[in-house]
VORORO-247251 format. One line per field, with one value per residue: residue number from 1; residue in three letters; chain; x, y, z of N, C-alpha, C in turn. Coordinates in nm, 4 decimals. Layout:
// residues N
nr = (NUM, ...) $
rest = (ALA, ...) $
kette = (A, ...) $
neast = (X, ...) $
nnorth = (Y, ...) $
nup = (Z, ...) $
caeast = (X, ...) $
canorth = (Y, ...) $
caup = (Z, ...) $
ceast = (X, ...) $
cnorth = (Y, ...) $
cup = (Z, ...) $
// end
This chain:
// residues 111
nr = (1, 2, 3, 4, 5, 6, 7, 8, 9, 10, 11, 12, 13, 14, 15, 16, 17, 18, 19, 20, 21, 22, 23, 24, 25, 26, 27, 28, 29, 30, 31, 32, 33, 34, 35, 36, 37, 38, 39, 40, 41, 42, 43, 44, 45, 46, 47, 48, 49, 50, 51, 52, 53, 54, 55, 56, 57, 58, 59, 60, 61, 62, 63, 64, 65, 66, 67, 68, 69, 70, 71, 72, 73, 74, 75, 76, 77, 78, 79, 80, 81, 82, 83, 84, 85, 86, 87, 88, 89, 90, 91, 92, 93, 94, 95, 96, 97, 98, 99, 100, 101, 102, 103, 104, 105, 106, 107, 108, 109, 110, 111) $
rest = (UNK, UNK, UNK, UNK, UNK, UNK, UNK, UNK, UNK, UNK, UNK, UNK, UNK, UNK, UNK, UNK, UNK, UNK, UNK, UNK, UNK, UNK, UNK, UNK, UNK, UNK, UNK, UNK, UNK, UNK, UNK, UNK, UNK, UNK, UNK, UNK, UNK, UNK, UNK, UNK, UNK, UNK, UNK, UNK, UNK, UNK, UNK, UNK, UNK, UNK, UNK, UNK, UNK, UNK, UNK, UNK, UNK, UNK, UNK, UNK, UNK, UNK, UNK, UNK, UNK, UNK, UNK, UNK, UNK, UNK, UNK, UNK, UNK, UNK, UNK, UNK, UNK, UNK, UNK, UNK, UNK, UNK, UNK, UNK, UNK, UNK, UNK, UNK, UNK, UNK, UNK, UNK, UNK, UNK, UNK, UNK, UNK, UNK, UNK, UNK, UNK, UNK, UNK, UNK, UNK, UNK, UNK, UNK, UNK, UNK, UNK) $
kette = (A, A, A, A, A, A, A, A, A, A, A, A, A, A, A, A, A, A, A, A, A, A, A, A, A, A, A, A, A, A, A, A, A, A, A, A, A, A, A, A, A, A, A, A, A, A, A, A, A, A, A, A, A, A, A, A, A, A, A, A, A, A, A, A, A, A, A, A, A, A, A, A, A, A, A, A, A, A, A, A, A, A, A, A, A, A, A, A, A, A, A, A, A, A, A, A, A, A, A, A, A, A, A, A, A, A, A, A, A, A, A) $
neast = (2.7328, 2.9510, 3.3100, 3.4843, 3.7418, 3.9727, 4.1571, 4.3998, 4.6659, 4.9203, 5.2440, 5.5084, 5.8672, 5.8988, 5.6471, 5.2967, 5.0104, 4.6505, 4.4694, 4.1202, 3.8828, 3.5798, 3.2425, 2.9588, 2.8131, 2.7319, 3.0155, 3.2698, 3.3131, 3.2937, 3.4522, 3.7637, 3.9903, 4.1672, 4.4308, 4.5993, 4.8452, 4.9117, 5.2211, 5.2763, 5.3484, 5.4066, 5.3168, 4.9721, 5.0113, 5.0385, 4.9676, 4.8528, 4.6693, 4.3423, 4.2001, 3.8591, 3.8436, 4.0252, 4.3192, 4.6209, 4.8179, 5.1134, 5.3025, 5.6326, 5.7933, 5.6423, 5.6327, 5.5989, 5.6189, 5.3125, 5.0151, 4.7164, 4.3720, 4.0121, 3.7063, 3.4191, 3.1605, 3.1292, 3.1754, 3.4423, 3.7610, 4.0974, 4.4021, 4.6936, 4.9861, 5.3109, 5.6387, 5.6591, 5.7736, 5.9100, 5.9145, 5.6677, 5.4519, 5.1883, 4.8706, 4.6335, 4.4053, 4.1535, 4.0352, 3.7850, 3.7233, 3.4666, 3.4107, 3.4183, 3.6851, 3.7642, 3.7814, 4.0141, 4.2881, 4.4938, 4.8106, 5.0933, 5.4086, 5.6651, 6.0071) $
nnorth = (13.5685, 13.5818, 13.6631, 13.6466, 13.7042, 13.6230, 13.5923, 13.7168, 13.8878, 14.0291, 13.8796, 13.7197, 13.6752, 13.3294, 13.2561, 13.0995, 13.1194, 13.1102, 13.1311, 13.2003, 13.1943, 13.2513, 13.1816, 13.2754, 13.1183, 12.7793, 12.7205, 12.6253, 12.3528, 12.2896, 12.4550, 12.5781, 12.6898, 12.9948, 13.1457, 13.4215, 13.7140, 14.0443, 14.2607, 14.5879, 14.7843, 14.6168, 14.3848, 14.1708, 13.8473, 13.5051, 13.2238, 12.9927, 12.7030, 12.4991, 12.2229, 12.1304, 11.8430, 11.8355, 11.8281, 12.0284, 12.3082, 12.4989, 12.8261, 12.8223, 12.9844, 12.9275, 12.6794, 12.3999, 12.5572, 12.6559, 12.5378, 12.4614, 12.4021, 12.2658, 12.2686, 12.1940, 12.1346, 12.3721, 12.5662, 12.6685, 12.7911, 12.7447, 12.8543, 12.7200, 12.8938, 12.8478, 12.8754, 13.2015, 13.4517, 13.7563, 13.8574, 13.7440, 13.9349, 14.0970, 14.1542, 13.8965, 13.7345, 13.5344, 13.3590, 13.2999, 13.1511, 13.3588, 13.5355, 13.8674, 14.0105, 14.0149, 14.1876, 14.0943, 13.9846, 14.1299, 14.0341, 14.0545, 14.0142, 14.0169, 14.1106) $
nup = (7.8171, 8.0709, 8.1916, 8.4499, 8.6519, 8.9184, 9.2339, 9.2655, 9.3648, 9.6016, 9.6244, 9.7684, 9.6055, 9.4840, 9.6259, 9.6145, 9.4209, 9.3569, 9.0934, 8.9401, 8.7030, 8.6537, 8.4728, 8.3580, 8.2262, 8.1231, 7.9459, 7.9438, 7.8961, 7.6737, 7.5366, 7.4456, 7.6840, 7.7773, 7.9356, 7.9590, 7.9873, 8.0609, 8.1117, 8.2755, 8.0014, 7.8097, 7.5641, 7.5514, 7.6039, 7.5765, 7.8081, 7.9397, 7.8200, 7.8065, 7.6864, 7.5623, 7.6110, 7.7887, 7.7459, 7.8273, 7.7703, 7.8060, 7.8388, 7.7494, 7.9398, 8.1773, 8.2256, 8.4273, 8.6163, 8.6241, 8.6347, 8.4808, 8.4937, 8.5276, 8.6197, 8.5422, 8.6706, 8.8370, 8.6613, 8.6181, 8.5722, 8.6610, 8.7468, 8.8512, 9.0398, 9.1259, 9.2814, 9.2167, 9.0450, 9.0037, 8.7431, 8.6735, 8.7496, 8.6212, 8.4785, 8.4623, 8.2389, 8.1775, 7.8757, 7.6406, 7.3139, 7.1592, 7.3498, 7.5271, 7.6547, 7.9978, 8.3267, 8.4193, 8.6552, 8.8860, 8.9496, 9.1580, 9.2336, 9.4400, 9.4943) $
caeast = (2.8373, 3.1078, 3.4077, 3.5299, 3.8902, 3.9788, 4.2492, 4.5155, 4.7236, 5.0618, 5.3080, 5.6668, 5.8922, 5.8783, 5.5308, 5.1923, 4.8853, 4.5684, 4.3733, 3.9838, 3.8217, 3.4358, 3.1873, 2.8019, 2.7289, 2.8320, 3.0711, 3.3989, 3.3152, 3.2848, 3.5345, 3.9000, 3.9831, 4.3125, 4.4767, 4.7007, 4.8710, 4.9980, 5.2491, 5.3009, 5.4300, 5.4172, 5.1928, 4.9230, 5.0815, 4.9583, 5.0105, 4.8281, 4.5179, 4.3078, 4.0874, 3.7269, 3.8853, 4.1323, 4.4808, 4.6870, 4.9787, 5.1600, 5.4108, 5.7676, 5.8166, 5.5781, 5.6572, 5.6861, 5.5446, 5.1958, 4.9052, 4.5827, 4.2621, 3.9234, 3.5789, 3.3029, 3.0656, 3.1566, 3.1982, 3.5496, 3.9201, 4.1728, 4.5366, 4.7450, 5.0865, 5.3784, 5.7584, 5.6180, 5.9030, 5.8835, 5.8496, 5.5157, 5.3788, 5.0948, 4.7510, 4.5945, 4.2837, 4.1009, 3.9315, 3.7122, 3.6490, 3.4662, 3.3370, 3.4596, 3.7724, 3.6909, 3.8740, 4.1412, 4.2853, 4.6543, 4.9324, 5.2391, 5.5381, 5.7728, 6.1250) $
canorth = (13.4937, 13.7128, 13.5913, 13.6912, 13.6509, 13.6486, 13.5201, 13.7761, 13.9588, 14.0641, 13.7784, 13.7472, 13.5782, 13.1998, 13.1810, 13.0524, 13.1828, 13.0195, 13.2147, 13.1480, 13.2139, 13.1948, 13.1933, 13.2950, 12.9960, 12.6471, 12.6943, 12.5685, 12.2065, 12.2553, 12.5256, 12.6037, 12.8421, 13.0216, 13.2416, 13.5447, 13.8107, 14.1715, 14.3092, 14.7024, 14.8328, 14.5075, 14.3039, 14.0745, 13.7279, 13.3515, 13.1688, 12.8534, 12.6519, 12.3571, 12.2099, 12.0471, 11.7091, 11.8357, 11.8714, 12.1087, 12.3239, 12.6095, 12.9040, 12.7855, 13.1002, 12.9136, 12.5308, 12.3464, 12.6214, 12.7037, 12.4629, 12.4956, 12.2912, 12.3135, 12.2326, 12.1938, 12.1834, 12.4907, 12.6683, 12.7652, 12.7160, 12.7543, 12.8587, 12.7416, 12.9001, 12.8238, 12.9402, 13.2779, 13.5264, 13.9288, 13.8813, 13.6881, 14.0449, 14.1331, 14.1405, 13.8107, 13.7332, 13.4351, 13.3887, 13.1662, 13.2221, 13.5371, 13.6228, 13.9470, 13.9875, 14.0675, 14.3135, 14.0438, 14.0136, 14.1904, 13.9438, 14.1355, 13.9301, 14.1024, 14.0017) $
caup = (7.9156, 8.1081, 8.2330, 8.5772, 8.6854, 9.0778, 9.2924, 9.2017, 9.4703, 9.6032, 9.6758, 9.7673, 9.4921, 9.5470, 9.6682, 9.5351, 9.3994, 9.2424, 9.0261, 8.9146, 8.6100, 8.6328, 8.3817, 8.3904, 8.1878, 8.1101, 7.8331, 7.9730, 7.9046, 7.5064, 7.4645, 7.5016, 7.7554, 7.7873, 8.0178, 7.8841, 8.1016, 8.0399, 8.1947, 8.2127, 7.8851, 7.7184, 7.4942, 7.6004, 7.5763, 7.6323, 7.9420, 7.9355, 7.7682, 7.8570, 7.5797, 7.5923, 7.6354, 7.9438, 7.7449, 7.8414, 7.7548, 7.8802, 7.7810, 7.8036, 8.0577, 8.2663, 8.2259, 8.5462, 8.7627, 8.6297, 8.6416, 8.4459, 8.5439, 8.5019, 8.7601, 8.4858, 8.7650, 8.8905, 8.5544, 8.6727, 8.5228, 8.7533, 8.7251, 8.9687, 8.9927, 9.2042, 9.2325, 9.1430, 9.0174, 8.9818, 8.5844, 8.6396, 8.7358, 8.5489, 8.4971, 8.4026, 8.2187, 8.1037, 7.7565, 7.5863, 7.1636, 7.1277, 7.4435, 7.5476, 7.7885, 8.1451, 8.3897, 8.4744, 8.7923, 8.8976, 9.0291, 9.1775, 9.2801, 9.4894, 9.5223) $
ceast = (2.9168, 3.1799, 3.4560, 3.6429, 3.8969, 4.0699, 4.3984, 4.5829, 4.8632, 5.1179, 5.4442, 5.7129, 5.8952, 5.7342, 5.4144, 5.1045, 4.8067, 4.4618, 4.2611, 3.9590, 3.6461, 3.3809, 3.0128, 2.7390, 2.8053, 2.8808, 3.2309, 3.3847, 3.3162, 3.3612, 3.7023, 3.9451, 4.1335, 4.3374, 4.5936, 4.7494, 4.9384, 5.0480, 5.2543, 5.3864, 5.4739, 5.2877, 5.1335, 4.9891, 5.0208, 5.0405, 4.9785, 4.7005, 4.5108, 4.2027, 3.9460, 3.7500, 3.9925, 4.2857, 4.5023, 4.8174, 4.9513, 5.2741, 5.5567, 5.8198, 5.7377, 5.5783, 5.6741, 5.6443, 5.3851, 5.1558, 4.7821, 4.5057, 4.1277, 3.7827, 3.4817, 3.1686, 3.0591, 3.1481, 3.3092, 3.6785, 4.0094, 4.3162, 4.6092, 4.9199, 5.1795, 5.5321, 5.7183, 5.7354, 5.8570, 5.8302, 5.7104, 5.4441, 5.3020, 4.9671, 4.7161, 4.4465, 4.2776, 4.0043, 3.8822, 3.6419, 3.6099, 3.4046, 3.4316, 3.5607, 3.6943, 3.7828, 3.9985, 4.1798, 4.4562, 4.7047, 5.0393, 5.3002, 5.6385, 5.9171, 6.2210) $
cnorth = (13.5617, 13.6245, 13.6640, 13.6239, 13.6768, 13.5453, 13.5914, 13.8543, 13.9778, 13.9288, 13.7761, 13.6406, 13.4041, 13.1453, 13.1681, 13.1261, 13.1117, 13.1524, 13.1277, 13.2409, 13.1704, 13.2494, 13.1940, 13.1906, 12.8752, 12.6159, 12.6164, 12.4288, 12.1953, 12.3624, 12.5321, 12.6897, 12.8751, 13.1370, 13.3170, 13.6639, 13.9144, 14.2606, 14.4542, 14.7403, 14.7705, 14.4402, 14.1984, 13.9222, 13.5840, 13.3033, 13.0036, 12.8464, 12.5298, 12.3349, 12.1490, 11.9121, 11.6958, 11.8261, 11.9930, 12.1945, 12.4914, 12.6773, 12.8547, 12.8548, 13.0130, 12.7673, 12.4907, 12.4283, 12.6490, 12.5466, 12.4896, 12.3780, 12.3525, 12.2043, 12.2695, 12.2173, 12.2716, 12.5914, 12.7577, 12.7043, 12.8018, 12.7531, 12.8301, 12.7890, 12.8855, 12.8951, 13.0964, 13.3791, 13.6895, 13.9375, 13.7955, 13.8288, 14.0779, 14.1252, 14.0344, 13.7678, 13.5896, 13.4613, 13.2443, 13.2123, 13.3330, 13.6019, 13.7361, 13.9164, 14.0509, 14.1519, 14.2705, 14.0912, 14.0405, 14.0781, 14.0311, 14.0381, 13.9845, 14.0504, 14.0280) $
cup = (7.9232, 8.2002, 8.3652, 8.6621, 8.8423, 9.1102, 9.2999, 9.3450, 9.4704, 9.7029, 9.6882, 9.6588, 9.5681, 9.5713, 9.5661, 9.5150, 9.2907, 9.1887, 8.9898, 8.8121, 8.6176, 8.5570, 8.4210, 8.3379, 8.1748, 7.9826, 7.8413, 7.9067, 7.7643, 7.4424, 7.4924, 7.5742, 7.8127, 7.8871, 7.9601, 8.0238, 8.0054, 8.1187, 8.1718, 8.0917, 7.8138, 7.6699, 7.5924, 7.5435, 7.6666, 7.7282, 7.9461, 7.8720, 7.8402, 7.7620, 7.6400, 7.6726, 7.7613, 7.8740, 7.7804, 7.8012, 7.8169, 7.7945, 7.8333, 7.9393, 8.1980, 8.3004, 8.3501, 8.6444, 8.7605, 8.5932, 8.5710, 8.4691, 8.5597, 8.6010, 8.6442, 8.5395, 8.8293, 8.8040, 8.5831, 8.5878, 8.6393, 8.6730, 8.8474, 8.9495, 9.1074, 9.1726, 9.1534, 9.1290, 8.9848, 8.8444, 8.5643, 8.6908, 8.6307, 8.5913, 8.3915, 8.3842, 8.1274, 7.9373, 7.6973, 7.4258, 7.1840, 7.2144, 7.5008, 7.6706, 7.9183, 8.1908, 8.4126, 8.6196, 8.8251, 8.9999, 9.0225, 9.2386, 9.3143, 9.5044, 9.6554) $
// end
């Protein structure tokens, strides 16, 4: 199984982006799916998660701005990001259990 992130890009501060994480197999319905991000020169940090039952959690830094959701039929998890800030600039990754990290998708927020 592989995870492929997409949807990143360049956006102005205050704008939205929606990231997608697609899996090559049906894994999301029975696993916790996490989004992480890594900014240049910084450690990778947790952003949001969604359980198999649909419970969600977000880091304090993105609460009220980011929403994680899942479409099991499409084997895809989304990260809706609103009111983006320059400090949200990072490479965003999704992660499930022991499945290897993907390539990530770059998000750049200009001020």
